[in-house]
Every structure is written in C-alpha cells, then in structure tokens.
C-alpha positions in Angstrom: 15.4 31.4 6.8 17.5 29.0 4.8 17.3 25.3 5.4 20.4 23.8 7.1 22.3 20.9 5.5 25.0 18.7 7.0 28.3 17.7 5.3 26.5 15.1 3.1 24.0 17.7 1.8 21.1 16.2 3.8 18.6 18.5 5.6 19.0 18.7 9.3 15.4 19.9 9.7 13.3 17.7 12.0 12.0 15.0 9.7 8.4 13.9 10.1 8.3 10.2 10.6 5.8 8.2 8.5 4.1 6.9 11.7 3.2 10.5 12.6 1.2 11.0 9.4 -2.4 10.2 10.1 -3.8 10.5 6.5 -2.3 10.2 3.1 -3.6 11.0 -0.5 -1.1 9.2 -2.7 0.1 10.0 -6.2 -2.5 9.5 -8.9 -5.4 10.0 -6.4 -7.9 12.9 -6.9 -10.1 14.5 -4.2 -12.4 17.4 -4.3 -14.1 18.8 -1.2 -13.3 20.0 2.3 -10.6 18.4 4.3 -10.5 18.9 8.1 -8.0 17.2 10.3 -6.4 17.3 13.8 -3.0 15.6 13.1 -0.4 15.5 10.3 -1.8 14.9 6.8 0.2 14.4 3.6 -1.1 15.0 0.1 0.7 13.7 -3.0 -2.2 13.5 -5.4 -4.6 16.1 -6.9 -6.7 18.1 -4.4 -9.4 20.8 -5.1 -11.3 22.5 -2.3 -10.6 23.7 1.3 -8.2 22.4 4.0 -8.6 23.4 7.7 -6.4 22.3 10.6 -4.4 23.5 13.5 -1.7 20.9 12.7 0.7 20.3 9.7 -0.2 19.8 6.0 2.6 18.2 3.9 2.3 18.6 0.2 4.6 16.3 -1.7 6.4 16.9 -5.0 3.8 14.9 -7.1 0.9 17.0 -5.6 -1.2 19.5 -7.5 -3.3 21.5 -5.1 -5.9 24.2 -5.8 -7.3 25.2 -2.5 -8.1 27.6 0.4 -5.7 26.4 3.1 -5.9 27.4 6.8 -3.4 25.3 8.8 -0.9 25.5 11.6 2.1 24.6 9.4 2.3 24.0 5.7 5.3 22.2 4.2 5.0 22.4 0.4 7.1 20.7 -2.3 4.5 20.4 -5.1 2.2 22.7 -7.1 -0.1 25.0 -5.3 -2.6 27.6 -6.4 -4.8 29.4 -3.9 -4.6 31.1 -0.6 -2.7 30.0 2.5 -3.1 31.1 6.1 -0.7 29.4 8.5 -0.6 30.3 12.2 2.9 28.9 12.7 5.0 28.6 9.5 5.0 28.0 5.8 8.0 26.0 4.4 8.5 26.0 0.6 10.8 23.2 -0.6 12.2 22.8 -4.1 10.7 22.1 -6.6 7.5 23.8 -5.3 5.5 26.1 -7.5 3.2 28.6 -5.7 0.7 31.0 -7.1 -1.7 32.9 -4.8 -1.4 34.5 -1.3 0.4 33.5 1.8 -0.3 34.8 5.3 2.1 33.5 7.9 4.4 34.7 10.7 7.3 32.6 9.4 8.2 31.8 5.8 11.1 29.5 4.8 11.9 29.4 1.0 14.4 26.9 -0.4 16.5 27.7 -3.5 14.7 26.5 -6.6 11.1 27.3 -5.5 9.0 29.2 -8.0 7.0 31.8 -5.9 4.5 34.2 -7.5 2.5 35.3 -4.4 1.5 38.1 -2.2 2.9 37.8 1.3 1.5 39.0 4.6 3.6 38.4 7.7 2.8 39.2 11.3 4.0 38.1 14.7 3.4 34.4 15.6 -0.1 34.1 17.1 -0.8 37.7 16.3 -2.7 39.5 13.6 0.2 41.4 12.1 0.0 44.3 14.6 2.9 46.1 16.0 3.4 47.0 19.7 
C-alpha cells in the first residue's frame, strides 16, 4: 500500500520509460473532448471530458483534469475532479488532489495526497462480489 523507497529516498516502483508513452499533452496545453487510447498516455495540461482505455493513464503534477475516467491503471500526481474506474490499480502520488469517486481493486496513496472521494474496492477483474 505504501510506496517503497531505497536508501537515497528514490522510489523503487517500476518507472515508465519515456519511450513507452505514446501520447503526451504538455503543460500549458488544453484539451476538451473524448480521449480513447490503447497504450500509455501522459497528461500534464488541462483536460475536460472522458478518458477510456485498458492501459495506463499518467497524470503529471502540472495537470488539471475534470473527467470521467475508465482505464486499466491510473497514476495521478496532479489535480483531478470526477469519477475514476480502474480495472487494475489507482496510484495517487503527492502532491495529488482528488475530488470525486474511485472504483478500483487496488489503491495506493502516498503521504501528502489530498483525497476527498468515495471509494469502492472489489477483487481485481471482479465486480466487488465476494465468494
């Protein structure tokens, strides 16, 4: 649940290489609409609308997102308002600010995150049902 750090204070989490990111909305950019993608996408600008993917959405510290998000994995460091449904995992990294609802089987929250959300958690790949 907590991110692992080595002796130097650096995260040991699997970093995502820049070459793996297939689309990028940089700081200062604004986009409104529906975003659908198959591979890793990073948003560092302002986005309003819907995001749909089975893969990973990375939201950088400079980002301001207001959206309905349905993805495999969400890695969030910026400002987010809306609803998230992630089939694999949601990872909230400081200084993220989140307002809305989160539906995910795995939630990782780093110290320093501002989280004002409702949370629904079920089994990975499931619908929250118990055996």
